[in-house]
C-alpha positions in Angstrom: -27.7 -12.6 0.2 -26.6 -16.2 0.6 -27.8 -18.2 3.6 -24.1 -19.0 4.5 -22.4 -16.9 7.2 -21.1 -13.5 6.0 -17.3 -13.4 5.4 -14.8 -11.5 7.5 -14.7 -8.6 5.0 -18.2 -7.9 3.6 -19.1 -4.6 1.9 -22.8 -5.2 2.6 -22.2 -5.0 6.3 -21.3 -1.5 7.7 -20.0 -2.7 11.0 -20.8 -0.3 13.9 -21.5 2.7 11.8 -21.2 6.0 13.7 -22.1 9.4 12.6 -19.8 12.4 12.7 -16.1 12.4 13.2 -14.6 8.9 13.5 -11.9 8.1 16.1 -9.1 6.1 14.7 -6.0 4.3 16.3 -3.1 4.0 13.9 -0.6 1.1 14.5 2.7 1.4 12.7 2.2 5.2 12.3 5.8 5.9 11.1 5.7 3.3 8.3 4.4 3.7 4.8 0.7 2.9 5.5 0.8 4.9 8.7 2.3 8.1 7.3 -0.2 8.0 4.4 -3.1 7.4 6.7 -2.1 10.4 8.8 -1.8 12.6 5.8 -5.3 11.6 4.8 -6.6 12.4 8.4 -4.9 15.8 8.4 -6.6 16.6 5.1 -10.0 15.5 6.5 -10.2 16.7 10.1 -14.0 16.9 10.0 -14.1 13.1 9.2 -11.4 11.6 11.3 -9.6 12.1 14.6 -6.6 9.9 15.6 -6.6 9.2 19.3 -3.5 7.0 19.6 -0.4 6.1 17.7 2.0 3.1 17.9 5.4 2.5 16.3 8.4 0.3 16.7 10.5 3.3 18.0 13.1 3.8 15.4 11.8 7.2 14.3 11.0 9.0 17.5 11.3 12.4 15.9 8.6 11.6 13.3 6.4 9.9 15.9 6.6 13.0 18.2 5.7 15.3 15.3 2.7 13.1 14.4 1.5 13.1 18.0 1.7 16.9 18.1 0.0 17.4 14.8 -2.9 15.0 15.8 -3.1 15.9 19.5 -3.3 12.2 20.4 -4.1 10.9 23.9 -1.5 8.0 23.8 1.8 7.2 22.0 3.1 3.7 22.1 6.5 2.3 21.2 7.6 -1.4 21.1 11.2 -0.6 22.1 11.4 0.5 25.7 15.0 1.8 25.3 13.6 4.6 23.0 11.4 6.1 25.7 13.9 8.8 26.9 14.5 9.9 23.3 10.7 9.9 22.6 10.0 11.9 25.7 12.6 14.5 24.7 11.3 14.7 21.2 7.7 15.1 22.5 8.9 17.8 24.9 10.5 19.7 21.9 7.2 19.4 20.0 4.8 20.2 22.8 6.8 22.9 24.7 5.0 23.7 28.0 1.8 21.8 27.0 1.1 18.4 28.7 2.5 15.4 26.9 0.4 12.4 25.8 0.5 9.2 27.7 3.5 7.0 26.7 3.2 3.2 26.6 6.3 1.1 25.9 7.2 -2.6 25.4 6.3 -5.5 23.2 2.6 -5.3 24.3 2.2 -1.5 23.8 0.6 -1.8 20.4 -1.8 -4.4 21.6 -2.8 -2.2 24.5 -3.6 0.8 22.3 -5.5 -1.5 19.9 -8.1 -2.0 22.7 -8.4 1.7 23.6 -11.6 3.6 23.0 -12.1 4.3 19.3 -14.2 3.3 16.3 -11.5 1.9 14.0 -8.0 0.4 14.5 -5.8 0.7 11.4 -3.2 -2.0 11.7 -0.3 -0.9 9.5 2.4 -2.9 11.4 4.7 -5.0 9.2 5.3 -8.7 10.2 3.7 -11.3 12.3 4.1 -9.1 15.4 0.9 -7.5 14.1 -1.2 -10.6 14.9 -1.6 -9.8 18.7 -2.9 -6.3 18.1 -5.3 -7.6 15.4 -6.7 -10.2 17.8 -7.0 -7.5 20.6 -8.8 -5.0 18.4 -11.3 -7.7 17.2 -11.9 -8.9 20.7 -12.5 -5.3 21.9 -15.2 -5.0 19.1 -13.3 -2.4 17.0 -13.7 -2.1 13.3 -10.3 -3.3 12.0 -8.8 -1.6 8.9 -6.3 -4.4 8.1 -3.0 -3.7 6.3 -1.0 -6.2 8.2 -1.3 -9.2 5.9 0.6 -11.5 8.3 -2.4 -11.4 10.7 -4.3 -13.5 8.3 -1.5 -15.5 6.8 -0.1 -16.8 10.1 -3.2 -16.5 12.3 -6.1 -17.1 9.9 -8.1 -19.5 12.1 -7.5 -17.3 15.2 -8.7 -14.2 13.4 -11.8 -16.1 12.0 -12.7 -17.3 15.5 -12.8 -13.8 16.8 -14.0 -11.6 14.0 -17.7 -10.8 13.5 -18.9 -10.9 9.9 -17.9 -7.7 8.2 -15.7 -6.5 11.1 -12.6 -6.3 8.9 -12.1 -3.8 6.2 -9.1 -4.7 4.0 -6.5 -2.0 3.2 -4.2 -3.9 0.7 -4.9 -2.4 -2.7 -6.0 -5.8 -4.2 -8.3 -6.7 -1.3 -9.8 -3.2 -1.1 -10.5 -3.5 -4.9 -12.2 -6.9 -4.4 -14.1 -5.5 -1.4 -15.5 -2.6 -3.5 -16.3 -4.8 -6.5 -18.1 -7.3 -4.3 -20.5 -4.6 -3.2 -22.2 -4.9 -6.7 -23.6 -8.3 -6.1 -24.4 -11.0 -3.6 -22.0 -13.8 -2.6 -24.2 -16.3 -4.6 -23.6 -14.1 -7.7 -19.8 -14.5 -7.5 -18.1 -16.9 -10.0 -14.5 -16.0 -9.3 -12.1 -13.4 -7.8 -9.3 -12.2 -10.0 -6.3 -10.8 -8.2 -4.0 -8.7 -10.4 -0.2 -8.8 -10.3 2.2 -6.3 -11.8 4.5 -9.2 -12.7 7.4 -7.5 -11.0 10.8 -6.8 -12.7 11.0 -10.3 -14.3 7.7 -10.5 -16.1 8.0 -12.7 -19.2 11.2 -14.4 -18.2 11.5 -18.2 -18.0 12.8 -20.1 -15.0 16.1 -20.7 -16.7 16.4 -17.0 -17.4 15.9 -16.3 -13.7 18.7 -18.5 -12.5 21.3 -15.8 -12.4 19.4 -12.6 -11.6 21.0 -10.4 -8.9 19.4 -8.7 -5.9 19.8 -5.4 -7.7 17.9 -6.8 -10.6 15.1 -8.0 -8.3 14.9 -4.7 -6.3 14.2 -2.7 -9.5 10.4 -2.9 -9.4 8.8 -1.2 -12.4 5.8 0.3 -10.6 6.0 0.5 -6.8 8.5 1.9 -4.4 8.6 -0.6 -1.5 10.9 -2.0 1.2 13.4 -4.8 0.1 11.4 -7.8 1.4 8.1 -6.7 -0.2 9.9 -5.9 -3.4 11.6 -9.3 -3.6 8.2 -10.9 -2.8 6.8 -9.0 -5.8 9.7 -10.3 -7.9 9.0 -13.9 -6.9 5.2 -13.3 -6.8 5.1 -14.6 -3.2 3.1 -11.5 -2.5 0.4 -12.7 -4.9 0.4 -16.1 -3.2 -0.1 -14.4 0.2 -2.9 -12.4 -1.3 -4.6 -15.5 -2.6 -4.6 -16.9 0.9 -5.9 -13.6 2.3 -8.7 -13.4 -0.3 -9.8 -17.0 0.6 -10.0 -16.0 4.3 -11.5 -12.6 3.9 -14.2 -13.5 1.4 -14.8 -17.2 2.0 -14.2 -18.1 -1.6 -12.7 -21.5 -2.4 -9.1 -21.5 -3.7 -10.1 -22.9 -7.1 -12.2 -19.8 -7.7 -9.4 -17.3 -7.0 -7.3 -16.5 -10.1 -4.1 -14.5 -10.5 -3.6 -12.5 -13.7 -0.6 -10.3 -14.7 -1.4 -6.6 -15.3 1.9 -4.6 -15.8 0.3 -1.2 -15.5 -1.1 -1.8 -12.0 -4.2 0.3 -12.8 -6.7 -2.4 -12.2 -6.2 -3.6 -8.6 -8.4 -6.7 -8.8 -11.7 -7.9 -10.4 -14.8 -9.9 -9.5 -16.4 -12.1 -12.2 -20.1 -12.7 -11.6 -22.2 -15.7 -12.7 -23.9 -13.7 -15.4 -20.6 -13.2 -17.2 -20.0 -9.6 -16.0 -16.7 -8.7 -14.6 -16.3 -5.6 -12.3 -12.8 -4.1 -12.1 -11.7 -1.5 -9.5 -9.2 0.9 -11.1 -7.2 3.9 -9.9 -3.6 5.1 -10.6 -1.2 3.3 -8.3 -1.6 5.1 -4.9 -2.4 3.7 -1.5 -4.5 6.7 -0.3 -7.7 5.2 -1.8 -7.5 1.8 -0.1 -6.6 3.5 3.2 -9.6 5.8 2.9 -11.8 2.8 2.3 -10.3 1.1 5.3 -11.0 3.8 7.8 -14.0 5.5 6.2 -16.3 2.7 4.9 -19.2 2.8 4.1 -18.7 6.5 3.4 -16.2 7.5 0.7 -13.7 10.3 1.3 -13.8 12.9 -1.5 -10.5 13.3 -3.4 -8.8 10.7 -1.2 -6.7 9.6 -4.1 -5.9 10.8 -7.7 -8.2 9.8 -10.5 -7.5 8.9 -14.1 -7.3 11.6 -16.8 -9.6 9.9 -19.4 -8.6 12.5 -22.0 -5.1 10.9 -22.2 -4.7 7.7 -24.2 -3.4 4.6 -22.3 -3.1 0.9 -22.8 -4.0 -1.7 -20.2 -2.6 -5.2 -20.7 -3.4 -8.6 -19.1 -1.3 -11.8 -19.3 -1.7 -15.3 -17.8 0.6 -16.3 -14.9 3.6 -18.4 -15.7 3.4 -21.0 -13.0 6.6 -22.8 -13.9 8.7 -19.6 -13.6 6.8 -18.4 -10.6 5.6 -21.4 -8.5 4.9 -19.3 -5.4 1.2 -18.9 -6.1 0.6 -22.6 -6.5 2.6 -23.3 -3.3 0.5 -20.7 -1.5 -2.7 -22.3 -2.6 -1.3 -25.6 -1.2 -0.4 -24.2 2.2 -3.6 -22.3 2.3 -5.6 -25.5 1.8 -3.5 -27.2 4.5 -4.3 -24.4 6.9 -3.2 -24.5 10.5 0.4 -23.5 10.8 1.4 -24.2 7.2 0.9 -20.6 6.0 3.0 -19.4 8.9 5.8 -21.8 7.9 5.5 -20.6 4.3 5.7 -16.9 5.3 8.6 -17.3 7.8 10.7 -19.5 5.5 10.2 -17.1 2.7 11.4 -14.2 4.8 14.6 -16.0 5.7 15.2 -17.1 2.1 14.7 -13.5 0.9 17.3 -12.4 3.4 19.7 -15.1 2.2 19.2 -14.0 -1.4 19.8 -10.4 -0.6 23.0 -11.4 1.2 24.2 -13.5 -1.8 23.7 -16.9 -0.1 20.9 -18.1 -2.3 20.1 -17.7 -6.0 16.8 -16.2 -7.0 15.2 -19.6 -7.9 16.6 -21.0 -4.6 14.2 -18.8 -2.7 11.1 -20.8 -3.7 13.0 -24.1 -4.0 14.0 -23.8 -0.3 10.6 -22.6 0.9 9.0 -25.6 -0.9 11.4 -28.0 0.9 10.7 -26.4 4.3 6.9 -26.6 3.7 7.2 -30.3 2.7 9.3 -31.1 5.7 6.9 -29.3 8.0 4.5 -32.2 7.6 1.1 -32.1 9.3 0.3 -28.6 10.6 -1.8 -27.8 13.7 -5.4 -27.6 12.5 -8.6 -25.5 13.0 -9.7 -24.6 16.4 -6.7 -26.3 18.0 -4.4 -23.6 16.7 -3.0 -21.2 19.3 -0.7 -18.2 19.1 2.0 -20.4 20.7 1.6 -22.9 17.8 2.1 -20.1 15.3 5.2 -18.7 17.0 6.7 -22.2 17.4 6.1 -23.0 13.7 7.6 -19.7 12.7 10.7 -20.3 14.8 11.2 -23.8 13.4 10.7 -22.6 9.8 13.2 -19.8 10.1 15.8 -22.0 11.6 15.3 -24.7 9.0 15.3 -22.3 6.1 18.6 -20.8 7.4 20.1 -24.3 7.6 19.1 -25.1 4.1 20.4 -21.8 2.7 23.7 -22.3 4.5 24.0 -25.9 3.1 23.2 -24.6 -0.4 26.0 -22.1 -0.1 28.5 -24.7 1.1 27.6 -27.0 -1.8 28.3 -24.3 -4.5 31.7 -24.2 -6.3 34.1 -21.6 -5.0 33.7 -19.6 -8.2 30.0 -19.5 -7.7 30.3 -18.2 -4.1 32.8 -15.5 -5.1 
């Protein structure tokens, strides 16, 4: 191993390995990552036990069903107004049996992230996942991280708290890099190669993207995802965010992290070593495998995800990234190099611009044009150890407001026929 400090996510370090069944807390249990994680746990009751669940509170029936299936100690909801409905739903599920403890409010997920367990799976969407991430790390839990915003908006805060190897990434790309990196030392790594499906507009020029519609952008060729994530895939903002994550997780310089377009989404990412070898991690598109790595590492879970049928012919393609049509990756490298609150500004401005595009107030190319302007106007971000959670929240609030102003101004400047 290299003499430099180990990165946040290091496959050579099995952080706090325990034998027997592993206790897991699932944050964001009613979302996509959470529901798939619970399915994995229910299929492997000898390996995992879920002790607590948290959710926003919009799907109390599902949350109550999960609590009963898993026999958890604690259920947490962010929305306090949903507690009566949750209690009623739990009562219907549990009958005369004692109900689990109920926590409610904006800090509920943070509270359960510090509860007694081995691993916290953070499947929350959005920057509200940062506080639970920091709480889990400070409590010494292994963190299976699916909440990319924790690193994007709070990278220095996470790095200040996390022990080497304490984070196990759950995103398919970073789980792939994590597994491939296990084959060599850090000194052996020449570059990280993050794969991108290319989204629905692969191969189009910037001019050809000028008039695409939200329906066009939401038609992803490979993955079924929520609207914001799907638009981020169409603009390749998601790849830009993943480049920042890879830099923070694996302590690899930005100039040694490459993005390549792979339409089939079979190879989830690759590591090129100094001897010329490249190791690729490949599975059919399915999140069960990365989740199993996140909550089970360093032990693999048998049959966690489907495997390839190698008796069937298939073609795997790779293409270079068109940086002119998709400038998001280059901008992400820039804000990642700036550090401080710059990534938070990038992420928040993008979310506002995606909303404006979906509402018809911005054209597709206007998303990144506006985000670029907001980032440039942001100026000098808060740096390094001086960064606080308050800095992040303030930067996000400013970026959202400024992006909305720019989107509204853009709409007012368009001819009437363009706005119709």
